[in-house]
Phi, psi and omega in degrees: 000138182295147184301317180297324178292320177297315179301313180294324177298312179302314182295323178294320176295321178300318179295319175299317180295318179300317181291324174297320176296320177300314179303312185291330176291319178294315177302316180296319178294315181297326179278359175080022180283350179151170179280117181253012184300319178294318176296322179295322178294319176297319177299319180296321177296318178294322176303313177296320177298314181297313178302316179298316181297316178296318180296322180296317180294314181299323178297327184261012179271000000 
């Protein structure tokens, strides 16, 4: 498998994990386990970085 394909596969899995984390943070907040707003803001920042990295790789392919 080509290196670029492996990287994109890894990043796609990372995006899925990020969205799963977002779901559980929202659920934890809804169930009253604590305030997850700071974690959700951090997660959003990571999401933007990941999206930018994926876009940069796709642009140079």
